[in-house]
mmCIF file of the N, C-alpha and C atoms, coordinates in Angstrom:
data_MODEL
# 
_entry.id   MODEL 
# 
loop_
_atom_site.group_PDB 
_atom_site.id 
_atom_site.type_symbol 
_atom_site.label_atom_id 
_atom_site.label_alt_id 
_atom_site.label_comp_id 
_atom_site.label_asym_id 
_atom_site.label_entity_id 
_atom_site.label_seq_id 
_atom_site.pdbx_PDB_ins_code 
_atom_site.Cartn_x 
_atom_site.Cartn_y 
_atom_site.Cartn_z 
_atom_site.occupancy 
_atom_site.B_iso_or_equiv 
_atom_site.pdbx_formal_charge 
_atom_site.auth_seq_id 
_atom_site.auth_comp_id 
_atom_site.auth_asym_id 
_atom_site.auth_atom_id 
_atom_site.pdbx_PDB_model_num 
ATOM 1   N N  . MET A 1 1  ? 71.070 84.464 135.784 1.00 0.00 ? 1  MET A N  1 
ATOM 2   C CA . MET A 1 1  ? 72.044 84.877 134.790 1.00 0.00 ? 1  MET A CA 1 
ATOM 3   C C  . MET A 1 1  ? 71.408 85.912 133.881 1.00 0.00 ? 1  MET A C  1 
ATOM 4   N N  . GLU A 1 2  ? 72.078 86.977 133.691 1.00 0.00 ? 2  GLU A N  1 
ATOM 5   C CA . GLU A 1 2  ? 71.563 88.074 132.890 1.00 0.00 ? 2  GLU A CA 1 
ATOM 6   C C  . GLU A 1 2  ? 72.090 87.956 131.458 1.00 0.00 ? 2  GLU A C  1 
ATOM 7   N N  . VAL A 1 3  ? 71.198 88.083 130.500 1.00 0.00 ? 3  VAL A N  1 
ATOM 8   C CA . VAL A 1 3  ? 71.564 87.980 129.087 1.00 0.00 ? 3  VAL A CA 1 
ATOM 9   C C  . VAL A 1 3  ? 71.654 89.388 128.512 1.00 0.00 ? 3  VAL A C  1 
ATOM 10  N N  . LYS A 1 4  ? 72.798 89.678 127.932 1.00 0.00 ? 4  LYS A N  1 
ATOM 11  C CA . LYS A 1 4  ? 73.003 91.008 127.362 1.00 0.00 ? 4  LYS A CA 1 
ATOM 12  C C  . LYS A 1 4  ? 72.560 91.002 125.905 1.00 0.00 ? 4  LYS A C  1 
ATOM 13  N N  . LYS A 1 5  ? 71.823 92.042 125.539 1.00 0.00 ? 5  LYS A N  1 
ATOM 14  C CA . LYS A 1 5  ? 71.323 92.131 124.162 1.00 0.00 ? 5  LYS A CA 1 
ATOM 15  C C  . LYS A 1 5  ? 72.458 92.346 123.170 1.00 0.00 ? 5  LYS A C  1 
ATOM 16  N N  . SER A 1 6  ? 73.507 93.004 123.570 1.00 0.00 ? 6  SER A N  1 
ATOM 17  C CA . SER A 1 6  ? 74.631 93.237 122.658 1.00 0.00 ? 6  SER A CA 1 
ATOM 18  C C  . SER A 1 6  ? 75.352 91.926 122.326 1.00 0.00 ? 6  SER A C  1 
ATOM 19  N N  . VAL A 1 7  ? 75.422 91.020 123.295 1.00 0.00 ? 7  VAL A N  1 
ATOM 20  C CA . VAL A 1 7  ? 76.069 89.725 123.055 1.00 0.00 ? 7  VAL A CA 1 
ATOM 21  C C  . VAL A 1 7  ? 75.215 88.889 122.113 1.00 0.00 ? 7  VAL A C  1 
ATOM 22  N N  . ILE A 1 8  ? 73.906 88.904 122.330 1.00 0.00 ? 8  ILE A N  1 
ATOM 23  C CA . ILE A 1 8  ? 72.999 88.160 121.451 1.00 0.00 ? 8  ILE A CA 1 
ATOM 24  C C  . ILE A 1 8  ? 73.064 88.714 120.035 1.00 0.00 ? 8  ILE A C  1 
ATOM 25  N N  . ALA A 1 9  ? 73.119 90.032 119.895 1.00 0.00 ? 9  ALA A N  1 
ATOM 26  C CA . ALA A 1 9  ? 73.207 90.653 118.573 1.00 0.00 ? 9  ALA A CA 1 
ATOM 27  C C  . ALA A 1 9  ? 74.515 90.290 117.886 1.00 0.00 ? 9  ALA A C  1 
ATOM 28  N N  . ALA A 1 10 ? 75.606 90.258 118.631 1.00 0.00 ? 10 ALA A N  1 
ATOM 29  C CA . ALA A 1 10 ? 76.903 89.895 118.054 1.00 0.00 ? 10 ALA A CA 1 
ATOM 30  C C  . ALA A 1 10 ? 76.907 88.447 117.585 1.00 0.00 ? 10 ALA A C  1 
ATOM 31  N N  . ILE A 1 11 ? 76.337 87.560 118.380 1.00 0.00 ? 11 ILE A N  1 
ATOM 32  C CA . ILE A 1 11 ? 76.271 86.141 118.003 1.00 0.00 ? 11 ILE A CA 1 
ATOM 33  C C  . ILE A 1 11 ? 75.394 85.961 116.775 1.00 0.00 ? 11 ILE A C  1 
ATOM 34  N N  . ALA A 1 12 ? 74.243 86.622 116.745 1.00 0.00 ? 12 ALA A N  1 
ATOM 35  C CA . ALA A 1 12 ? 73.334 86.494 115.609 1.00 0.00 ? 12 ALA A CA 1 
ATOM 36  C C  . ALA A 1 12 ? 73.967 87.035 114.334 1.00 0.00 ? 12 ALA A C  1 
ATOM 37  N N  . SER A 1 13 ? 74.670 88.162 114.437 1.00 0.00 ? 13 SER A N  1 
ATOM 38  C CA . SER A 1 13 ? 75.307 88.711 113.237 1.00 0.00 ? 13 SER A CA 1 
ATOM 39  C C  . SER A 1 13 ? 76.450 87.817 112.763 1.00 0.00 ? 13 SER A C  1 
ATOM 40  N N  . ALA A 1 14 ? 77.172 87.189 113.684 1.00 0.00 ? 14 ALA A N  1 
ATOM 41  C CA . ALA A 1 14 ? 78.255 86.285 113.290 1.00 0.00 ? 14 ALA A CA 1 
ATOM 42  C C  . ALA A 1 14 ? 77.703 85.044 112.588 1.00 0.00 ? 14 ALA A C  1 
ATOM 43  N N  . VAL A 1 15 ? 76.622 84.495 113.100 1.00 0.00 ? 15 VAL A N  1 
ATOM 44  C CA . VAL A 1 15 ? 76.003 83.327 112.464 1.00 0.00 ? 15 VAL A CA 1 
ATOM 45  C C  . VAL A 1 15 ? 75.464 83.701 111.091 1.00 0.00 ? 15 VAL A C  1 
ATOM 46  N N  . ASN A 1 16 ? 74.845 84.875 110.999 1.00 0.00 ? 16 ASN A N  1 
ATOM 47  C CA . ASN A 1 16 ? 74.314 85.336 109.714 1.00 0.00 ? 16 ASN A CA 1 
ATOM 48  C C  . ASN A 1 16 ? 75.435 85.535 108.696 1.00 0.00 ? 16 ASN A C  1 
ATOM 49  N N  . LEU A 1 17 ? 76.548 86.118 109.118 1.00 0.00 ? 17 LEU A N  1 
ATOM 50  C CA . LEU A 1 17 ? 77.696 86.308 108.229 1.00 0.00 ? 17 LEU A CA 1 
ATOM 51  C C  . LEU A 1 17 ? 78.255 84.973 107.762 1.00 0.00 ? 17 LEU A C  1 
ATOM 52  N N  . TYR A 1 18 ? 78.333 83.997 108.670 1.00 0.00 ? 18 TYR A N  1 
ATOM 53  C CA . TYR A 1 18 ? 78.838 82.669 108.311 1.00 0.00 ? 18 TYR A CA 1 
ATOM 54  C C  . TYR A 1 18 ? 77.924 81.996 107.294 1.00 0.00 ? 18 TYR A C  1 
ATOM 55  N N  . LEU A 1 19 ? 76.620 82.042 107.524 1.00 0.00 ? 19 LEU A N  1 
ATOM 56  C CA . LEU A 1 19 ? 75.680 81.412 106.595 1.00 0.00 ? 19 LEU A CA 1 
ATOM 57  C C  . LEU A 1 19 ? 75.708 82.100 105.231 1.00 0.00 ? 19 LEU A C  1 
ATOM 58  N N  . THR A 1 20 ? 75.827 83.401 105.221 1.00 0.00 ? 20 THR A N  1 
ATOM 59  C CA . THR A 1 20 ? 75.896 84.138 103.960 1.00 0.00 ? 20 THR A CA 1 
ATOM 60  C C  . THR A 1 20 ? 77.155 83.773 103.183 1.00 0.00 ? 20 THR A C  1 
ATOM 61  N N  . SER A 1 21 ? 78.285 83.680 103.875 1.00 0.00 ? 21 SER A N  1 
ATOM 62  C CA . SER A 1 21 ? 79.530 83.328 103.183 1.00 0.00 ? 21 SER A CA 1 
ATOM 63  C C  . SER A 1 21 ? 79.479 81.894 102.652 1.00 0.00 ? 21 SER A C  1 
ATOM 64  N N  . GLU A 1 22 ? 78.870 80.989 103.388 1.00 0.00 ? 22 GLU A N  1 
ATOM 65  C CA . GLU A 1 22 ? 78.722 79.612 102.916 1.00 0.00 ? 22 GLU A CA 1 
ATOM 66  C C  . GLU A 1 22 ? 77.844 79.551 101.663 1.00 0.00 ? 22 GLU A C  1 
ATOM 67  N N  . GLN A 1 23 ? 76.771 80.323 101.667 1.00 0.00 ? 23 GLN A N  1 
ATOM 68  C CA . GLN A 1 23 ? 75.871 80.338 100.515 1.00 0.00 ? 23 GLN A CA 1 
ATOM 69  C C  . GLN A 1 23 ? 76.572 80.921 99.293  1.00 0.00 ? 23 GLN A C  1 
ATOM 70  N N  . GLU A 1 24 ? 77.363 81.972 99.471  1.00 0.00 ? 24 GLU A N  1 
ATOM 71  C CA . GLU A 1 24 ? 78.100 82.564 98.356  1.00 0.00 ? 24 GLU A CA 1 
ATOM 72  C C  . GLU A 1 24 ? 79.140 81.592 97.817  1.00 0.00 ? 24 GLU A C  1 
ATOM 73  N N  . ALA A 1 25 ? 79.793 80.858 98.705  1.00 0.00 ? 25 ALA A N  1 
ATOM 74  C CA . ALA A 1 25 ? 80.787 79.879 98.261  1.00 0.00 ? 25 ALA A CA 1 
ATOM 75  C C  . ALA A 1 25 ? 80.115 78.764 97.465  1.00 0.00 ? 25 ALA A C  1 
ATOM 76  N N  . LEU A 1 26 ? 78.943 78.326 97.910  1.00 0.00 ? 26 LEU A N  1 
ATOM 77  C CA . LEU A 1 26 ? 78.213 77.284 97.192  1.00 0.00 ? 26 LEU A CA 1 
ATOM 78  C C  . LEU A 1 26 ? 77.789 77.769 95.809  1.00 0.00 ? 26 LEU A C  1 
ATOM 79  N N  . MET A 1 27 ? 77.324 78.996 95.728  1.00 0.00 ? 27 MET A N  1 
ATOM 80  C CA . MET A 1 27 ? 76.919 79.540 94.439  1.00 0.00 ? 27 MET A CA 1 
ATOM 81  C C  . MET A 1 27 ? 78.112 79.676 93.505  1.00 0.00 ? 27 MET A C  1 
ATOM 82  N N  . ALA A 1 28 ? 79.278 80.060 94.036  1.00 0.00 ? 28 ALA A N  1 
ATOM 83  C CA . ALA A 1 28 ? 80.485 80.170 93.217  1.00 0.00 ? 28 ALA A CA 1 
ATOM 84  C C  . ALA A 1 28 ? 80.911 78.802 92.690  1.00 0.00 ? 28 ALA A C  1 
ATOM 85  N N  . MET A 1 29 ? 80.816 77.778 93.519  1.00 0.00 ? 29 MET A N  1 
ATOM 86  C CA . MET A 1 29 ? 81.172 76.430 93.072  1.00 0.00 ? 29 MET A CA 1 
ATOM 87  C C  . MET A 1 29 ? 80.218 75.939 91.990  1.00 0.00 ? 29 MET A C  1 
ATOM 88  N N  . GLN A 1 30 ? 78.931 76.245 92.116  1.00 0.00 ? 30 GLN A N  1 
ATOM 89  C CA . GLN A 1 30 ? 77.960 75.839 91.103  1.00 0.00 ? 30 GLN A CA 1 
ATOM 90  C C  . GLN A 1 30 ? 78.220 76.552 89.785  1.00 0.00 ? 30 GLN A C  1 
ATOM 91  N N  . GLN A 1 31 ? 78.575 77.822 89.838  1.00 0.00 ? 31 GLN A N  1 
ATOM 92  C CA . GLN A 1 31 ? 78.875 78.551 88.609  1.00 0.00 ? 31 GLN A CA 1 
ATOM 93  C C  . GLN A 1 31 ? 80.119 78.004 87.941  1.00 0.00 ? 31 GLN A C  1 
ATOM 94  N N  . MET A 1 32 ? 81.123 77.626 88.721  1.00 0.00 ? 32 MET A N  1 
ATOM 95  C CA . MET A 1 32 ? 82.332 77.035 88.143  1.00 0.00 ? 32 MET A CA 1 
ATOM 96  C C  . MET A 1 32 ? 82.013 75.696 87.501  1.00 0.00 ? 32 MET A C  1 
ATOM 97  N N  . ALA A 1 33 ? 81.146 74.917 88.127  1.00 0.00 ? 33 ALA A N  1 
ATOM 98  C CA . ALA A 1 33 ? 80.773 73.620 87.567  1.00 0.00 ? 33 ALA A CA 1 
ATOM 99  C C  . ALA A 1 33 ? 80.025 73.809 86.253  1.00 0.00 ? 33 ALA A C  1 
ATOM 100 N N  . ARG A 1 34 ? 79.165 74.815 86.177  1.00 0.00 ? 34 ARG A N  1 
ATOM 101 C CA . ARG A 1 34 ? 78.454 75.086 84.925  1.00 0.00 ? 34 ARG A CA 1 
ATOM 102 C C  . ARG A 1 34 ? 79.411 75.527 83.836  1.00 0.00 ? 34 ARG A C  1 
ATOM 103 N N  . ALA A 1 35 ? 80.416 76.304 84.195  1.00 0.00 ? 35 ALA A N  1 
ATOM 104 C CA . ALA A 1 35 ? 81.378 76.795 83.208  1.00 0.00 ? 35 ALA A CA 1 
ATOM 105 C C  . ALA A 1 35 ? 82.256 75.667 82.679  1.00 0.00 ? 35 ALA A C  1 
ATOM 106 N N  . GLU A 1 36 ? 82.532 74.653 83.498  1.00 0.00 ? 36 GLU A N  1 
ATOM 107 C CA . GLU A 1 36 ? 83.394 73.554 83.083  1.00 0.00 ? 36 GLU A CA 1 
ATOM 108 C C  . GLU A 1 36 ? 82.690 72.555 82.184  1.00 0.00 ? 36 GLU A C  1 
ATOM 109 N N  . ARG A 1 37 ? 81.360 72.511 82.228  1.00 0.00 ? 37 ARG A N  1 
ATOM 110 C CA . ARG A 1 37 ? 80.626 71.563 81.404  1.00 0.00 ? 37 ARG A CA 1 
ATOM 111 C C  . ARG A 1 37 ? 80.767 71.914 79.927  1.00 0.00 ? 37 ARG A C  1 
ATOM 112 N N  . PRO A 1 38 ? 81.035 70.938 79.090  1.00 0.00 ? 38 PRO A N  1 
ATOM 113 C CA . PRO A 1 38 ? 81.126 71.237 77.663  1.00 0.00 ? 38 PRO A CA 1 
ATOM 114 C C  . PRO A 1 38 ? 79.739 71.566 77.099  1.00 0.00 ? 38 PRO A C  1 
ATOM 115 N N  . GLN A 1 39 ? 79.695 72.566 76.285  1.00 0.00 ? 39 GLN A N  1 
ATOM 116 C CA . GLN A 1 39 ? 78.445 72.966 75.658  1.00 0.00 ? 39 GLN A CA 1 
ATOM 117 C C  . GLN A 1 39 ? 78.280 72.194 74.352  1.00 0.00 ? 39 GLN A C  1 
ATOM 118 N N  . THR A 1 40 ? 77.182 71.500 74.218  1.00 0.00 ? 40 THR A N  1 
ATOM 119 C CA . THR A 1 40 ? 76.921 70.761 72.992  1.00 0.00 ? 40 THR A CA 1 
ATOM 120 C C  . THR A 1 40 ? 76.134 71.659 72.055  1.00 0.00 ? 40 THR A C  1 
ATOM 121 N N  . LEU A 1 41 ? 76.655 71.819 70.886  1.00 0.00 ? 41 LEU A N  1 
ATOM 122 C CA . LEU A 1 41 ? 76.023 72.683 69.905  1.00 0.00 ? 41 LEU A CA 1 
ATOM 123 C C  . LEU A 1 41 ? 75.559 71.851 68.711  1.00 0.00 ? 41 LEU A C  1 
ATOM 124 N N  . THR A 1 42 ? 74.652 70.942 68.945  1.00 0.00 ? 42 THR A N  1 
ATOM 125 C CA . THR A 1 42 ? 74.133 70.135 67.862  1.00 0.00 ? 42 THR A CA 1 
ATOM 126 C C  . THR A 1 42 ? 72.789 70.683 67.447  1.00 0.00 ? 42 THR A C  1 
ATOM 127 N N  . GLY A 1 43 ? 72.610 70.825 66.159  1.00 0.00 ? 43 GLY A N  1 
ATOM 128 C CA . GLY A 1 43 ? 71.354 71.312 65.649  1.00 0.00 ? 43 GLY A CA 1 
ATOM 129 C C  . GLY A 1 43 ? 70.540 70.182 65.056  1.00 0.00 ? 43 GLY A C  1 
ATOM 130 N N  . LEU A 1 44 ? 69.355 70.523 64.644  1.00 0.00 ? 44 LEU A N  1 
ATOM 131 C CA . LEU A 1 44 ? 68.477 69.510 64.063  1.00 0.00 ? 44 LEU A CA 1 
ATOM 132 C C  . LEU A 1 44 ? 69.011 68.983 62.739  1.00 0.00 ? 44 LEU A C  1 
ATOM 133 N N  . TRP A 1 45 ? 69.679 69.847 61.976  1.00 0.00 ? 45 TRP A N  1 
ATOM 134 C CA . TRP A 1 45 ? 70.230 69.395 60.698  1.00 0.00 ? 45 TRP A CA 1 
ATOM 135 C C  . TRP A 1 45 ? 71.327 68.364 60.910  1.00 0.00 ? 45 TRP A C  1 
ATOM 136 N N  . ALA A 1 46 ? 72.158 68.551 61.935  1.00 0.00 ? 46 ALA A N  1 
ATOM 137 C CA . ALA A 1 46 ? 73.219 67.591 62.213  1.00 0.00 ? 46 ALA A CA 1 
ATOM 138 C C  . ALA A 1 46 ? 72.636 66.257 62.662  1.00 0.00 ? 46 ALA A C  1 
ATOM 139 N N  . ILE A 1 47 ? 71.620 66.310 63.490  1.00 0.00 ? 47 ILE A N  1 
ATOM 140 C CA . ILE A 1 47 ? 70.979 65.078 63.950  1.00 0.00 ? 47 ILE A CA 1 
ATOM 141 C C  . ILE A 1 47 ? 70.327 64.354 62.777  1.00 0.00 ? 47 ILE A C  1 
ATOM 142 N N  . ALA A 1 48 ? 69.671 65.119 61.907  1.00 0.00 ? 48 ALA A N  1 
ATOM 143 C CA . ALA A 1 48 ? 69.018 64.513 60.742  1.00 0.00 ? 48 ALA A CA 1 
ATOM 144 C C  . ALA A 1 48 ? 70.054 63.888 59.808  1.00 0.00 ? 48 ALA A C  1 
ATOM 145 N N  . GLY A 1 49 ? 71.199 64.531 59.650  1.00 0.00 ? 49 GLY A N  1 
ATOM 146 C CA . GLY A 1 49 ? 72.258 63.981 58.797  1.00 0.00 ? 49 GLY A CA 1 
ATOM 147 C C  . GLY A 1 49 ? 72.809 62.675 59.344  1.00 0.00 ? 49 GLY A C  1 
ATOM 148 N N  . ARG A 1 50 ? 73.037 62.623 60.639  1.00 0.00 ? 50 ARG A N  1 
ATOM 149 C CA . ARG A 1 50 ? 73.533 61.377 61.232  1.00 0.00 ? 50 ARG A CA 1 
ATOM 150 C C  . ARG A 1 50 ? 72.495 60.274 61.125  1.00 0.00 ? 50 ARG A C  1 
ATOM 151 N N  . LYS A 1 51 ? 71.249 60.615 61.308  1.00 0.00 ? 51 LYS A N  1 
ATOM 152 C CA . LYS A 1 51 ? 70.168 59.622 61.194  1.00 0.00 ? 51 LYS A CA 1 
ATOM 153 C C  . LYS A 1 51 ? 70.103 59.077 59.770  1.00 0.00 ? 51 LYS A C  1 
ATOM 154 N N  . GLN A 1 52 ? 70.229 59.963 58.813  1.00 0.00 ? 52 GLN A N  1 
ATOM 155 C CA . GLN A 1 52 ? 70.201 59.531 57.417  1.00 0.00 ? 52 GLN A CA 1 
ATOM 156 C C  . GLN A 1 52 ? 71.378 58.620 57.100  1.00 0.00 ? 52 GLN A C  1 
ATOM 157 N N  . ALA A 1 53 ? 72.557 58.955 57.614  1.00 0.00 ? 53 ALA A N  1 
ATOM 158 C CA . ALA A 1 53 ? 73.737 58.116 57.386  1.00 0.00 ? 53 ALA A CA 1 
ATOM 159 C C  . ALA A 1 53 ? 73.544 56.736 58.016  1.00 0.00 ? 53 ALA A C  1 
ATOM 160 N N  . MET A 1 54 ? 72.970 56.692 59.197  1.00 0.00 ? 54 MET A N  1 
ATOM 161 C CA . MET A 1 54 ? 72.718 55.391 59.830  1.00 0.00 ? 54 MET A CA 1 
ATOM 162 C C  . MET A 1 54 ? 71.675 54.592 59.047  1.00 0.00 ? 54 MET A C  1 
ATOM 163 N N  . ASP A 1 55 ? 70.661 55.270 58.520  1.00 0.00 ? 55 ASP A N  1 
ATOM 164 C CA . ASP A 1 55 ? 69.646 54.569 57.730  1.00 0.00 ? 55 ASP A CA 1 
ATOM 165 C C  . ASP A 1 55 ? 70.243 53.994 56.453  1.00 0.00 ? 55 ASP A C  1 
ATOM 166 N N  . ILE A 1 56 ? 71.108 54.735 55.796  1.00 0.00 ? 56 ILE A N  1 
ATOM 167 C CA . ILE A 1 56 ? 71.750 54.249 54.567  1.00 0.00 ? 56 ILE A CA 1 
ATOM 168 C C  . ILE A 1 56 ? 72.613 53.034 54.879  1.00 0.00 ? 56 ILE A C  1 
ATOM 169 N N  . ARG A 1 57 ? 73.366 53.111 55.969  1.00 0.00 ? 57 ARG A N  1 
ATOM 170 C CA . ARG A 1 57 ? 74.203 51.971 56.334  1.00 0.00 ? 57 ARG A CA 1 
ATOM 171 C C  . ARG A 1 57 ? 73.335 50.756 56.657  1.00 0.00 ? 57 ARG A C  1 
ATOM 172 N N  . TRP A 1 58 ? 72.229 50.971 57.326  1.00 0.00 ? 58 TRP A N  1 
ATOM 173 C CA . TRP A 1 58 ? 71.337 49.863 57.673  1.00 0.00 ? 58 TRP A CA 1 
ATOM 174 C C  . TRP A 1 58 ? 70.769 49.209 56.414  1.00 0.00 ? 58 TRP A C  1 
ATOM 175 N N  . THR A 1 59 ? 70.375 50.026 55.418  1.00 0.00 ? 59 THR A N  1 
ATOM 176 C CA . THR A 1 59 ? 69.842 49.441 54.184  1.00 0.00 ? 59 THR A CA 1 
ATOM 177 C C  . THR A 1 59 ? 70.910 48.627 53.463  1.00 0.00 ? 59 THR A C  1 
ATOM 178 N N  . TRP A 1 60 ? 72.168 49.110 53.443  1.00 0.00 ? 60 TRP A N  1 
ATOM 179 C CA . TRP A 1 60 ? 73.233 48.334 52.824  1.00 0.00 ? 60 TRP A CA 1 
ATOM 180 C C  . TRP A 1 60 ? 73.467 47.015 53.565  1.00 0.00 ? 60 TRP A C  1 
ATOM 181 N N  . GLN A 1 61 ? 73.395 47.059 54.863  1.00 0.00 ? 61 GLN A N  1 
ATOM 182 C CA . GLN A 1 61 ? 73.582 45.820 55.642  1.00 0.00 ? 61 GLN A CA 1 
ATOM 183 C C  . GLN A 1 61 ? 72.462 44.832 55.347  1.00 0.00 ? 61 GLN A C  1 
ATOM 184 N N  . MET A 1 62 ? 71.263 45.313 55.184  1.00 0.00 ? 62 MET A N  1 
ATOM 185 C CA . MET A 1 62 ? 70.130 44.417 54.877  1.00 0.00 ? 62 MET A CA 1 
ATOM 186 C C  . MET A 1 62 ? 70.268 43.820 53.472  1.00 0.00 ? 62 MET A C  1 
ATOM 187 N N  . ARG A 1 63 ? 70.821 44.589 52.539  1.00 0.00 ? 63 ARG A N  1 
ATOM 188 C CA . ARG A 1 63 ? 71.010 44.068 51.187  1.00 0.00 ? 63 ARG A CA 1 
ATOM 189 C C  . ARG A 1 63 ? 72.109 43.002 51.149  1.00 0.00 ? 63 ARG A C  1 
ATOM 190 N N  . ILE A 1 64 ? 73.120 43.180 51.967  1.00 0.00 ? 64 ILE A N  1 
ATOM 191 C CA . ILE A 1 64 ? 74.233 42.232 51.976  1.00 0.00 ? 64 ILE A CA 1 
ATOM 192 C C  . ILE A 1 64 ? 73.780 40.892 52.551  1.00 0.00 ? 64 ILE A C  1 
ATOM 193 N N  . CYS A 1 65 ? 72.868 40.913 53.478  1.00 0.00 ? 65 CYS A N  1 
ATOM 194 C CA . CYS A 1 65 ? 72.409 39.680 54.129  1.00 0.00 ? 65 CYS A CA 1 
ATOM 195 C C  . CYS A 1 65 ? 71.584 38.813 53.187  1.00 0.00 ? 65 CYS A C  1 
ATOM 196 N N  . ARG A 1 66 ? 71.001 39.360 52.140  1.00 0.00 ? 66 ARG A N  1 
ATOM 197 C CA . ARG A 1 66 ? 70.151 38.571 51.243  1.00 0.00 ? 66 ARG A CA 1 
ATOM 198 C C  . ARG A 1 66 ? 70.914 37.601 50.433  1.00 0.00 ? 66 ARG A C  1 
# 
């Protein structure tokens, strides 16, 4: 059986095109997933404020128990 180089080249280019399109589709899905994620914009001052509020509440709870 004789193998033609043009047929092998056509098959290889078709497989390469398929793999490239699959990779592009995967990258597009990942970018959409990143865009859908909510961005949390919490700073250190906000975290410190919540911590302080929790500490104040904890001290009041400890005073009530006495």
